[in-house]
VEXDREN-2710 file (C-alpha; in Angstrom, 1 decimal):
% VEXDREN-2710
k/r/px/py/pz
1/MET/30.6/161.9/-48.2
2/ILE/34.2/163.3/-47.9
3/LYS/34.3/165.4/-44.8
4/GLN/37.8/166.9/-44.9
5/TYR/40.0/168.4/-47.5
6/THR/42.9/166.3/-46.1
7/TYR/41.3/163.4/-48.0
8/VAL/43.1/164.8/-51.0
9/THR/46.0/166.9/-49.6
10/ASP/47.5/165.0/-46.7
11/VAL/50.9/164.3/-48.1
12/PHE/53.0/164.0/-44.9
13/GLY/50.5/162.7/-42.4
14/LYS/48.8/159.4/-42.2
15/LYS/47.5/158.5/-45.6
16/ARG/43.9/157.4/-46.1
17/PRO/43.4/154.0/-47.7
18/ARG/43.4/154.2/-51.5
19/HIS/40.0/154.0/-53.2
20/THR/39.2/151.4/-55.8
21/ILE/39.8/153.7/-58.8
22/GLU/43.4/154.4/-57.6
23/SER/44.0/150.7/-56.9
24/GLY/42.6/149.7/-60.3
25/HIS/44.8/152.2/-62.2
26/THR/47.9/151.2/-60.2
27/TYR/47.3/147.5/-60.8
28/PHE/46.6/148.0/-64.5
29/ASN/49.7/150.2/-65.0
30/LEU/51.9/147.8/-63.1
31/ASN/50.6/144.8/-65.1
32/LYS/51.2/146.8/-68.3
33/ALA/54.7/147.7/-67.2
34/MET/55.5/144.1/-66.4
35/ILE/54.4/142.9/-69.8
36/ALA/56.3/145.7/-71.5
37/LYS/59.4/144.8/-69.6
38/ALA/59.3/141.2/-70.8
39/MET/58.8/142.3/-74.4
40/ILE/61.6/145.0/-74.3
41/LEU/63.9/142.6/-72.5
42/GLY/63.4/140.0/-75.3
43/PHE/64.0/142.7/-77.9
44/SER/67.2/143.9/-76.2
45/GLN/68.7/140.5/-76.1
46/VAL/68.2/139.9/-79.8
47/SER/69.1/143.3/-81.1
48/LYS/72.2/143.5/-83.2
49/ASN/72.4/147.3/-83.7
50/PRO/74.4/148.7/-80.8
51/ASN/72.4/152.0/-80.7
52/VAL/69.1/150.2/-80.7
53/ARG/70.3/147.7/-78.1
54/ALA/71.5/150.5/-75.8
55/LEU/68.1/152.3/-76.1
56/LEU/66.2/149.1/-75.4
57/GLU/68.4/148.4/-72.3
58/LYS/67.7/152.0/-71.1
59/SER/64.0/151.2/-71.7
60/VAL/64.2/148.1/-69.5
61/GLN/65.8/150.3/-66.7
62/THR/63.0/152.9/-67.1
63/THR/60.3/150.2/-66.9
64/ASN/62.0/148.7/-63.9
65/ASN/61.7/152.1/-62.1
66/HIS/58.0/152.2/-63.0
67/ILE/57.5/148.7/-61.7
68/THR/59.3/149.5/-58.4
69/SER/57.3/152.7/-57.8
70/LEU/53.9/151.1/-58.6
71/SER/54.7/147.9/-56.7
72/SER/55.5/150.0/-53.6
73/LEU/52.1/151.6/-53.8
74/LEU/50.3/148.3/-53.7
75/THR/52.5/146.4/-51.2
76/LYS/52.3/149.2/-48.6
77/GLU/48.6/148.5/-48.4
78/ASN/48.8/144.7/-48.8
79/ILE/47.2/144.6/-52.2
80/HIS/48.5/141.7/-54.3
81/LEU/50.7/142.3/-57.3
82/PRO/50.3/141.0/-60.8
83/LYS/52.4/138.1/-61.8
84/SER/55.7/138.9/-63.5
85/VAL/56.1/137.5/-67.0
86/GLU/59.8/138.2/-67.6
87/THR/60.5/134.5/-66.9
88/GLU/58.7/133.7/-70.2
89/VAL/61.5/135.4/-72.2
90/THR/63.6/132.7/-73.7
91/ASN/67.4/132.8/-74.0
92/SER/67.4/133.1/-77.8
93/THR/69.6/135.6/-79.4
94/VAL/68.1/135.2/-82.9
95/SER/65.7/138.0/-83.7
96/PRO/62.4/137.1/-85.4
97/PHE/61.9/140.9/-85.9
98/SER/63.7/143.8/-87.5
99/GLU/65.4/146.5/-85.5
100/ARG/62.8/148.9/-87.0
101/LEU/59.8/146.9/-85.8
102/MET/61.2/146.4/-82.3
103/LEU/61.8/150.1/-81.8
104/LEU/58.4/151.0/-83.3
105/GLN/56.7/148.6/-81.0
106/THR/58.7/149.8/-77.9
107/GLY/57.9/153.4/-78.9
108/PHE/54.2/152.6/-79.2
109/ILE/54.2/151.1/-75.8
110/TYR/55.7/154.2/-74.2
111/GLY/53.4/156.5/-76.2
112/VAL/50.4/154.6/-74.8
113/ALA/51.9/154.5/-71.3
114/VAL/51.9/158.3/-71.2
115/THR/48.1/158.2/-71.7
116/TYR/47.5/155.5/-69.1
117/TYR/49.7/157.1/-66.4
118/ASN/48.0/160.5/-67.0
119/ALA/44.6/158.8/-66.7
120/ALA/45.8/157.4/-63.3
121/LEU/47.1/160.8/-62.4
122/ILE/43.9/162.7/-63.0
123/SER/41.7/160.1/-61.3
124/SER/43.7/160.0/-58.1
125/MET/42.8/162.0/-55.1
126/ARG/46.0/161.2/-53.2
127/ALA/49.0/163.5/-53.9
128/ASP/51.6/160.7/-53.4
129/ILE/49.9/158.5/-56.0
130/SER/49.6/161.5/-58.4
131/VAL/53.3/162.2/-58.1
132/ILE/54.3/158.7/-58.9
133/ASN/52.1/158.7/-62.0
134/GLU/53.3/162.1/-63.1
135/LYS/56.9/160.9/-62.9
136/ALA/56.1/157.7/-64.8
137/ALA/54.3/159.7/-67.5
138/LEU/57.2/162.1/-67.9
139/THR/59.9/159.4/-68.1
140/SER/57.7/157.5/-70.6
141/LEU/57.4/160.6/-72.7
142/TRP/61.2/161.0/-72.5
143/MET/61.7/157.4/-73.7
144/PHE/59.1/157.9/-76.4
145/ASN/61.1/160.9/-77.7
146/ARG/64.4/159.1/-77.5
147/ILE/63.0/156.2/-79.5
148/GLY/61.4/158.5/-82.0
149/LYS/64.7/160.3/-82.6
150/GLU/66.5/157.0/-83.2
151/ILE/63.8/155.9/-85.6
152/ILE/64.0/159.1/-87.5
153/ASP/67.8/159.1/-87.5
154/ASN/67.7/155.6/-89.1
155/GLN/65.1/156.8/-91.6
156/TRP/62.6/154.1/-90.5
157/LEU/59.6/156.4/-90.3
158/GLU/57.6/157.3/-93.4
159/GLN/55.9/160.7/-93.5
160/PRO/52.2/160.3/-93.6
161/PRO/50.1/162.0/-96.3
162/GLN/49.9/165.7/-95.7
163/ALA/46.9/168.0/-96.0
164/ASP/47.1/170.6/-98.8
165/ASP/48.8/173.8/-97.7
166/ARG/46.2/176.2/-98.9
167/LYS/48.5/179.2/-98.3
168/ARG/51.1/177.9/-100.9
169/LEU/48.7/177.1/-103.7
170/ASP/48.9/179.4/-106.7
171/TYR/45.6/180.9/-107.7
END
Protein backbone atom coordinates (compact mmCIF):
# COMPACT_ATOMS: atom_id res chain seq x y z
CA MET A 1 0.00 0.00 0.00
CA ILE A 2 1.09 3.58 -0.63
CA LYS A 3 1.91 5.05 2.76
CA GLN A 4 2.70 8.71 1.99
CA TYR A 5 1.22 11.35 -0.26
CA THR A 6 4.75 12.24 -1.43
CA TYR A 7 4.44 9.12 -3.62
CA VAL A 8 2.51 11.44 -5.94
CA THR A 9 3.58 14.96 -5.05
CA ASP A 10 7.34 14.89 -4.40
CA VAL A 11 8.50 17.09 -7.29
CA PHE A 12 11.75 18.50 -5.90
CA GLY A 13 12.98 15.76 -3.60
CA LYS A 14 14.19 12.27 -4.36
CA LYS A 15 11.80 10.75 -6.87
CA ARG A 16 10.41 7.31 -6.31
CA PRO A 17 11.06 4.69 -8.99
CA ARG A 18 8.49 4.78 -11.73
CA HIS A 19 5.84 2.09 -11.73
CA THR A 20 5.24 -0.22 -14.67
CA ILE A 21 2.28 1.71 -16.06
CA GLU A 22 4.37 4.90 -16.25
CA SER A 23 7.25 3.00 -17.86
CA GLY A 24 4.94 1.32 -20.34
CA HIS A 25 3.32 4.56 -21.46
CA THR A 26 6.68 6.31 -21.72
CA TYR A 27 8.20 3.49 -23.76
CA PHE A 28 5.15 3.26 -26.04
CA ASN A 29 5.02 7.02 -26.64
CA LEU A 30 8.75 7.16 -27.28
CA ASN A 31 8.55 4.30 -29.78
CA LYS A 32 5.57 5.97 -31.48
CA ALA A 33 7.46 9.28 -31.66
CA MET A 34 10.52 7.59 -33.21
CA ILE A 35 8.39 5.93 -35.89
CA ALA A 36 6.55 9.21 -36.53
CA LYS A 37 9.84 11.06 -36.87
CA ALA A 38 11.09 8.64 -39.52
CA MET A 39 7.87 8.96 -41.50
CA ILE A 40 7.74 12.76 -41.26
CA LEU A 41 11.46 13.02 -42.08
CA GLY A 42 10.84 11.02 -45.26
CA PHE A 43 7.84 13.20 -46.13
CA SER A 44 9.81 16.41 -45.60
CA GLN A 45 12.64 15.39 -47.91
CA VAL A 46 10.30 14.58 -50.82
CA SER A 47 7.84 17.46 -50.42
CA LYS A 48 7.94 19.98 -53.26
CA ASN A 49 5.49 22.51 -51.77
CA PRO A 50 7.51 25.04 -49.71
CA ASN A 51 4.71 25.60 -47.16
CA VAL A 52 4.16 21.88 -46.68
CA ARG A 53 7.88 21.24 -46.42
CA ALA A 54 8.33 23.96 -43.78
CA LEU A 55 5.45 22.51 -41.77
CA LEU A 56 6.89 19.00 -42.03
CA GLU A 57 10.32 20.26 -40.93
CA LYS A 58 8.69 21.97 -37.94
CA SER A 59 6.96 18.64 -37.23
CA VAL A 60 10.34 16.87 -37.18
CA GLN A 61 11.65 19.44 -34.66
CA THR A 62 8.56 19.00 -32.47
CA THR A 63 8.91 15.22 -32.57
CA ASN A 64 12.62 15.53 -31.73
CA ASN A 65 11.64 17.47 -28.61
CA HIS A 66 9.22 14.71 -27.61
CA ILE A 67 11.89 12.06 -28.18
CA THR A 68 14.40 13.99 -26.04
CA SER A 69 11.96 14.45 -23.16
CA LEU A 70 10.70 10.87 -23.15
CA SER A 71 14.19 9.41 -23.57
CA SER A 72 15.42 11.33 -20.55
CA LEU A 73 12.68 9.80 -18.41
CA LEU A 74 13.83 6.30 -19.29
CA THR A 75 17.60 6.82 -19.27
CA LYS A 76 17.54 8.43 -15.81
CA GLU A 77 16.34 5.11 -14.46
CA ASN A 78 18.41 2.87 -16.73
CA ILE A 79 15.43 1.60 -18.70
CA HIS A 80 16.33 0.68 -22.27
CA LEU A 81 15.13 2.79 -25.19
CA PRO A 82 13.37 1.58 -28.32
CA LYS A 83 15.47 1.36 -31.47
CA SER A 84 15.49 4.43 -33.67
CA VAL A 85 14.16 3.83 -37.19
CA GLU A 86 15.19 7.07 -38.91
CA THR A 87 18.12 5.21 -40.48
CA GLU A 88 15.51 3.34 -42.57
CA VAL A 89 14.61 6.55 -44.44
CA THR A 90 16.26 6.45 -47.87
CA ASN A 91 17.86 9.44 -49.60
CA SER A 92 15.17 9.58 -52.29
CA THR A 93 13.71 12.94 -53.23
CA VAL A 94 10.98 11.48 -55.45
CA SER A 95 7.65 11.46 -53.67
CA PRO A 96 5.43 8.38 -53.94
CA PHE A 97 2.66 10.37 -52.22
CA SER A 98 0.80 13.62 -52.80
CA GLU A 99 1.36 16.64 -50.56
CA ARG A 100 -2.22 16.22 -49.41
CA LEU A 101 -1.74 12.62 -48.29
CA MET A 102 1.52 13.39 -46.50
CA LEU A 103 -0.07 16.25 -44.52
CA LEU A 104 -3.21 14.25 -43.74
CA GLN A 105 -1.12 11.36 -42.43
CA THR A 106 1.10 13.67 -40.38
CA GLY A 107 -1.96 15.41 -38.95
CA PHE A 108 -3.51 12.06 -38.07
CA ILE A 109 -0.35 11.04 -36.21
CA TYR A 110 -0.42 14.25 -34.14
CA GLY A 111 -4.13 13.89 -33.47
CA VAL A 112 -3.63 10.37 -32.15
CA ALA A 113 -0.53 11.47 -30.20
CA VAL A 114 -2.66 13.90 -28.20
CA THR A 115 -4.77 10.95 -27.02
CA TYR A 116 -1.77 8.78 -26.12
CA TYR A 117 0.07 11.54 -24.27
CA ASN A 118 -3.07 12.33 -22.30
CA ALA A 119 -3.53 8.64 -21.44
CA ALA A 120 0.03 8.67 -20.07
CA LEU A 121 -0.70 11.91 -18.24
CA ILE A 122 -3.75 10.63 -16.38
CA SER A 123 -2.21 7.29 -15.50
CA SER A 124 0.97 8.77 -14.03
CA MET A 125 1.33 9.30 -10.31
CA ARG A 126 4.53 11.31 -10.60
CA ALA A 127 4.25 15.04 -11.26
CA ASP A 128 7.42 15.28 -13.38
CA ILE A 129 6.17 12.58 -15.75
CA SER A 130 2.76 14.23 -15.96
CA VAL A 131 4.33 17.59 -16.88
CA ILE A 132 6.33 16.06 -19.74
CA ASN A 133 3.24 14.30 -21.10
CA GLU A 134 1.11 17.42 -20.78
CA LYS A 135 3.66 19.49 -22.70
CA ALA A 136 3.91 16.80 -25.41
CA ALA A 137 0.10 16.68 -25.70
CA LEU A 138 -0.13 20.46 -26.03
CA THR A 139 2.62 20.72 -28.66
CA SER A 140 1.03 17.83 -30.57
CA LEU A 141 -2.30 19.64 -30.48
CA TRP A 142 -0.61 22.82 -31.72
CA MET A 143 0.99 20.91 -34.64
CA PHE A 144 -2.34 19.20 -35.38
CA ASN A 145 -3.99 22.63 -35.63
CA ARG A 146 -1.22 24.07 -37.84
CA ILE A 147 -1.46 21.09 -40.19
CA GLY A 148 -5.26 21.33 -40.24
CA LYS A 149 -5.05 25.01 -41.19
CA GLU A 150 -2.68 24.23 -44.07
CA ILE A 151 -4.94 21.42 -45.30
CA ILE A 152 -7.99 23.70 -45.21
CA ASP A 153 -6.09 26.61 -46.82
CA ASN A 154 -5.18 24.31 -49.73
CA GLN A 155 -8.78 23.03 -49.93
CA TRP A 156 -7.64 19.45 -49.37
CA LEU A 157 -10.33 18.56 -46.84
CA GLU A 158 -13.83 17.62 -47.83
CA GLN A 159 -16.72 18.53 -45.59
CA PRO A 160 -18.33 15.40 -44.21
CA PRO A 161 -22.07 14.88 -44.57
CA GLN A 162 -23.97 17.11 -42.17
CA ALA A 163 -26.92 16.33 -39.96
CA ASP A 164 -30.15 18.07 -40.87
CA ASP A 165 -30.50 21.47 -39.23
CA ARG A 166 -33.99 21.06 -37.79
CA LYS A 167 -34.18 24.73 -36.82
CA ARG A 168 -33.84 25.83 -40.45
CA LEU A 169 -36.41 23.48 -41.94
CA ASP A 170 -39.59 25.15 -43.17
CA TYR A 171 -42.72 23.58 -41.82
